[in-house]
C-alpha positions, 0 to 999 in steps of 0.5 A, spaced: 559 484 402 564 479 406 567 481 413 572 477 417 569 476 424 573 474 431 569 470 435 570 465 441 568 458 441 561 459 444 559 465 440 561 461 433 557 455 435 551 460 436 552 464 430 553 457 426 546 454 429 543 461 427 545 461 419 543 453 419 536 455 421 535 461 417 538 457 411 533 451 412 527 456 413 527 458 406 521 454 403 519 453 396 513 456 394 508 454 389 503 458 385 497 455 382 490 457 378 485 453 381 478 451 378 471 454 381 470 447 384 476 449 389 472 455 392 473 451 399 480 452 400 482 457 405 488 460 408 492 455 412 489 449 409 494 444 406 495 441 399 499 436 396 503 436 390 508 431 387 509 428 394 510 434 398 505 438 402 504 446 402 500 451 406 496 456 403 499 463 404 495 467 399 488 467 395 486 471 389 479 471 387 478 473 380 475 470 373 479 464 376 482 462 383 489 463 384 493 461 390 500 461 393 503 456 398 509 455 401 512 448 403 512 445 410 518 443 412 519 437 416 522 438 423 529 438 424 534 437 429 540 442 428 546 440 432 553 443 432 558 438 434 562 440 439 562 443 447 558 449 449 562 453 453 561 452 461 559 457 465 564 460 470 562 456 476 568 460 480 565 466 479 563 469 486 556 471 488 554 478 490 553 478 497 547 483 500 547 485 507 540 487 508 538 493 512 531 491 516 527 496 520 522 492 525 517 497 528 512 495 534 506 498 532 499 498 536 493 493 534 489 494 528 482 497 529 479 491 527 483 486 531 485 490 538 488 483 541 495 483 538 500 488 537 503 489 530 510 488 528 511 492 521 517 489 517 521 493 511 528 491 508 533 494 503 539 491 500 543 492 494 543 488 490 536 486 492 537 478 493 530 477 491 527 476 497 529 477 505 526 471 510 525 474 517 526 468 522 525 468 530 533 469 532 531 464 538 527 458 535 528 459 528 521 460 526 519 464 520 516 470 521 515 473 514 518 473 507 519 480 504 519 479 497 520 487 495 524 492 498 521 497 502 521 505 502 526 506 508 531 512 510 534 516 516 532 522 519 537 528 517 534 533 522 532 533 529 524 532 529 521 535 535 515 533 539 508 536 537 501 536 539 496 531 536 489 531 533 491 538 529 495 539 522 502 541 524 504 546 519 511 548 523 515 542 523 517 538 518 521 531 517 527 531 513 529 524 511 534 521 506 531 515 503 535 508 501 530 507 495 523 509 493 520 516 493 515 520 496 509 524 493 504 529 496 497 527 497 490 530 498 488 532 505 482 527 504 486 522 502 491 523 508 485 523 513 483 516 509 490 513 511 495 515 505 502 517 506 503 514 513 511 513 516 513 510 522 519 514 525 523 511 530 524 516 536 529 517 541 526 513 546 526 507 542 518 507 540 515 508 533 511 514 532 506 514 526 506 520 522 501 522 516 504 528 511 500 531 506 506 535 502 513 531 500 518 536 497 524 533 493 530 538 496 536 533 494 537 527 490 534 522 495 532 527 500 525 529 502 522 534 506 515 532 509 510 537 511 503 539 514 504 533 519 499 529 523 502 526 529 501 520 533 496 517 528 494 509 529 494 510 537 502 512 537 500 518 541 504 515 547 511 515 542 510 522 540 517 525 542 524 527 540 527 524 534 535 525 533 538 525 526 540 518 524 533 515 526 530 510 521 524 512 517 519 507 514 514 508 509 507 504 511 505 501 504 504 495 501 511 493 501 511 493 508 509 487 512 505 487 518 505 481 523 502 479 529 506 479 535 506 474 540 504 476 547 510 473 550 514 478 547 511 484 550 516 487 555 522 484 551 527 485 546 526 480 540 532 478 536 531 477 529 535 473 524 534 476 516 537 472 510 538 475 504 536 470 499 537 463 498 544 463 498 545 467 505 546 461 510 548 466 516 543 471 516 544 478 519 541 480 526 536 485 527 533 487 534 526 490 535 523 493 542 517 490 544 514 495 549 508 495 553 505 502 551 502 499 545 497 495 548 495 499 554 489 503 554 489 510 550 490 516 554 483 520 556 481 527 553 477 533 555 479 532 563 474 536 567 473 538 574 467 541 578 467 543 585 462 540 590 459 541 596 463 540 602 470 541 598 470 535 594 472 535 586 468 531 581 473 529 575 470 527 569 473 525 562 472 522 555 475 515 554 479 513 548 479 506 545 484 502 540 478 500 536 475 505 531 473 510 535 479 515 533 478 514 526 478 520 522 473 517 517 468 515 523 468 522 525 467 525 518 461 520 517 458 523 524 459 530 522 455 528 515 450 525 519 449 531 524 448 536 518 443 531 514 439 531 521 439 539 521 437 539 514 432 534 515 429 538 521 429 545 518 426 542 512 420 539 516 419 545 520 418 549 514 413 544 511 409 545 518 410 552 517 407 552 510 401 547 512 399 552 518 399 558 514 395 555 508 390 553 514 390 560 516 389 562 509 383 557 508 379 559 514 380 566 516 374 567 520 375 561 524 375 563 532 381 563 536 381 558 542 383 562 549 390 559 551 389 554 557 390 556 564 396 554 569 391 549 572 390 546 565 398 545 564 401 538 565 405 537 572 411 536 569 411 543 565 408 547 571 414 544 575 419 546 569 416 553 569 417 554 576 
């Protein structure tokens, strides 16, 4: 069957090269019956016949050894006379305008000396990477190799209390890319499902969520929240629709903030790929609240003689003192200690019971008089 084809010059040259390669690839085959002395031959060995080299491709053993071999072709350099079509060098390159979120967050528990700047970006089409530099000095701050899960609020988010699960409020967010998923409560307490939400004050609050419901294409409703995570309880406040939301995962890069930036607005310049020579300007509010001590808790007041009032509180640290994992370990340790004490007490009771059963006629000693008690115990009884 033959058919006429209409090809451009480039397509015709490629088709001709393929036909030549396939024609030369049809190698000669050779079948031989060999004596028992040729038992050393194996698949892949090379034999020579009439000045040509053959590769053993098949061996059949019976009363005699039969082999099938294929000719080994010499190296061929196939070339088509003519010019290949040149690429369209005048084709315009698709330019990307990245959307960059720079969330100023408190220090990490293991390094409380520096605050962090969480950087995430989105662009369509993705330029391969986005380089973030200092707008004043031009120094490179970070390179974002992947698009982050970035979005905006579609409904107002009201403030709420921290340290408890919030089952009343929810976060409605529309994502530019990526997706969200529900996680187990233990996984959330261990650090999963953290988003940074930009509040109306300009600060970023870290919120944990356990439930993620897809309510429309690209739109999610996040519920069962934990507010003010990661030392961001100072940022708990109202967030209007349109404020940015950034998922804190491996696609987000956190960089230490220069202390000289504290209390100022940093200007960043973001370059979408190597072809972007101008870049896009983004700003980050570097407030002092992220480095200040955390608010104390459990405030108490006790009246004193003379009208004075004694105040007490429990301080909080930006170290690992507010870790859910640390609190869980402490709770487990307390339970183990309680169980150990109860076991020890039961063993002591069992030993004393066995002693009484072993010597039932042992006389009881009279209890000591009050004069024989230690002074400290007498004072405690008074």
